[in-house]
C-alpha positions as CSV (number, residue, x, y, z in Angstrom):
1,M,154.2,54.6,106.9
2,Q,150.6,53.3,107.9
3,R,150.0,56.5,109.6
4,M,150.8,58.4,106.4
5,D,148.4,56.0,104.5
6,E,145.9,56.8,107.4
7,E,146.3,60.6,106.8
8,V,145.8,60.1,103.0
9,T,142.8,58.1,103.5
10,Q,141.5,60.5,105.9
11,D,142.3,63.6,103.3
12,E,140.4,61.6,100.6
13,S,137.3,61.3,102.8
14,N,137.5,64.7,103.9
15,R,137.5,65.8,100.3
16,A,134.9,63.8,99.1
17,L,132.5,64.7,101.8
18,Y,133.4,68.5,101.0
19,D,132.9,67.9,97.2
20,R,129.9,66.3,97.7
21,F,128.0,68.8,100.0
22,T,129.6,72.1,99.6
23,V,127.2,73.3,97.2
24,T,124.2,72.5,99.1
25,I,125.6,73.8,102.4
26,Y,126.7,76.7,100.9
27,T,123.2,77.6,99.5
28,Y,121.5,77.1,102.6
29,I,123.7,79.5,104.2
30,C,123.4,81.9,101.6
31,Q,119.7,81.8,101.8
32,Q,120.0,82.7,105.5
33,V,123.2,85.3,105.6
34,S,123.5,88.0,103.3
35,N,127.1,88.7,103.4
36,T,129.3,86.4,101.1
37,Q,132.3,86.6,103.5
38,D,130.0,85.4,106.5
39,A,128.7,82.8,104.5
40,E,132.3,81.6,103.6
41,D,133.4,81.7,107.1
42,L,130.3,79.5,108.5
43,L,130.8,77.1,105.4
44,V,134.7,76.7,106.8
45,E,133.3,76.4,110.4
46,V,130.8,73.6,109.5
47,F,133.5,71.7,107.4
48,L,136.0,71.9,110.1
49,A,133.6,70.5,112.6
50,A,132.9,67.7,110.1
51,F,136.3,66.9,109.7
52,R,136.9,66.7,113.5
53,N,134.1,64.1,113.9
54,E,135.2,60.8,113.0
55,A,131.8,59.0,113.2
56,L,130.1,61.2,110.5
57,F,132.1,59.1,107.7
58,S,130.5,56.0,108.8
59,L,126.9,57.5,108.4
60,S,125.0,57.2,105.2
61,A,125.0,60.2,102.6
62,E,121.4,61.4,103.9
63,R,122.5,61.4,107.5
64,Q,125.7,63.0,106.7
65,L,123.7,65.9,104.8
66,A,121.3,66.0,107.9
67,W,124.1,66.2,110.4
68,L,125.9,68.9,108.0
69,L,122.5,70.9,108.0
70,R,122.1,70.7,111.8
71,V,125.6,71.8,112.3
72,T,125.0,74.5,109.9
73,R,121.9,75.9,111.6
74,N,123.7,75.8,115.1
75,K,127.0,77.8,113.7
76,M,124.3,80.5,112.1
77,V,122.6,80.6,115.4
78,D,125.5,81.2,117.2
79,R,126.9,83.7,114.8
80,Y,123.8,85.7,115.0
81,R,123.8,85.6,119.1
82,H,127.6,86.8,119.1
83,L,126.6,89.6,116.5
84,S,123.8,90.5,118.9
85,L,126.2,91.0,121.6
86,L,128.5,93.4,119.6
87,K,127.0,96.6,119.3
88,Q,128.0,98.0,115.8
89,V,128.3,102.0,115.5
90,P,128.0,103.8,112.2
91,I,131.2,105.3,111.1
92,E,129.5,108.6,111.6
93,L,128.9,108.2,115.1
94,A,132.5,106.9,115.9
95,R,133.8,110.2,117.1
96,E,131.3,110.2,119.7
97,V,132.2,106.5,121.0
98,E,136.1,107.5,121.3
99,D,137.7,106.8,124.5
100,S,136.2,109.1,127.4
101,A,139.3,109.0,129.3
102,P,141.1,112.3,129.6
103,T,144.2,112.7,127.8
104,P,147.5,113.8,130.4
105,E,146.9,117.5,129.6
106,Q,143.1,117.4,130.2
107,Y,143.9,115.3,133.5
108,I,146.5,118.2,134.5
109,E,143.9,121.0,133.6
110,Q,141.2,119.0,135.7
111,Q,143.8,118.6,138.6
112,E,144.4,122.5,138.4
113,S,140.8,123.3,138.4
114,Y,140.1,121.2,141.6
115,E,142.9,122.6,143.3
116,R,141.5,126.2,142.5
117,L,138.1,125.0,143.7
118,Y,139.3,123.9,146.9
119,Q,141.3,127.1,147.6
120,A,138.2,129.0,146.9
121,L,136.0,126.7,148.9
122,E,138.8,127.5,152.0
123,Q,138.0,131.3,151.5
124,L,134.2,130.7,152.6
125,L,132.6,130.8,156.1
126,P,132.7,127.4,158.1
127,L,128.6,127.5,157.6
128,Q,129.0,128.2,153.9
129,R,131.6,125.3,153.4
130,E,129.1,122.7,155.5
131,L,126.1,124.0,153.1
132,I,128.0,123.2,150.2
133,Q,129.0,119.9,151.7
134,L,125.7,118.9,153.0
135,R,124.1,119.5,149.3
136,Y,126.6,117.9,147.1
137,T,128.5,115.6,149.0
138,K,125.8,114.2,151.1
139,S,123.0,115.0,148.4
140,L,120.8,116.5,151.1
141,S,117.5,118.4,150.0
142,F,117.2,122.0,151.2
143,F,114.3,120.8,153.5
144,E,116.7,118.2,155.0
145,I,119.4,121.3,155.2
146,A,117.2,123.6,156.6
147,C,116.3,121.1,159.8
148,I,120.0,120.5,160.3
149,F,120.4,124.4,160.4
150,E,117.2,125.2,162.4
151,K,116.4,127.8,159.6
152,S,113.5,127.9,156.9
153,E,113.9,126.0,153.7
154,G,113.7,129.6,151.9
155,A,116.5,130.9,154.0
156,V,118.7,127.9,153.2
157,R,118.0,128.2,149.6
158,K,119.0,132.1,149.5
159,L,122.0,131.3,151.7
160,F,123.1,128.6,149.2
161,E,122.4,130.8,146.3
162,R,124.4,133.6,147.6
163,T,127.1,130.9,148.6
164,L,127.5,129.7,144.9
165,Q,127.8,133.5,143.8
166,Q,130.5,134.1,146.2
167,L,132.4,130.7,145.6
168,R,132.4,131.6,141.6
169,G,133.7,135.1,142.2
170,I,136.5,133.6,144.4
171,Y,137.1,131.0,141.9
172,Y,137.2,133.1,139.0
173,Q,139.5,135.4,141.0
174,I,141.9,132.8,141.8
175,E,141.7,131.5,138.1
176,G,142.6,135.0,136.7
177,G,145.5,135.3,139.2
178,K,146.8,131.8,138.5
């Protein structure tokens, strides 16, 4: 029974605090926040924090208001920090932000494309395969490849160009035959 009386007393204290300062706190929030929904959410957060702080009720009205304003300010700062972390995208750009993971169909097509590429690579001469590997896998410059092959840089560039043309031809042949 005593517990129920304490809860009723606490509820009355909470209600009195809310009634006394709601307009002041809400006005302050609305001056800082343009969205009424955000303002109402902040108001709820502030008073929930107040209701959890039992020591607040023993303070004078001036000190209660000061405490509530400080908590309000802190809640607004927290909200701005949180919102700055979230990247909002205009609805027009939402299509561009879609998940970039391939669909199962795209994945299968990609795997088939890789398979054709590997088949085409197998048909190249060992020197040509090594050239492709050094350039694309090892990311070597033409000068570095020329040093390895003991050829001029121009000769390596020309060989690379011819190799790519040949690889494209073989790839499209395989793709056409599927």
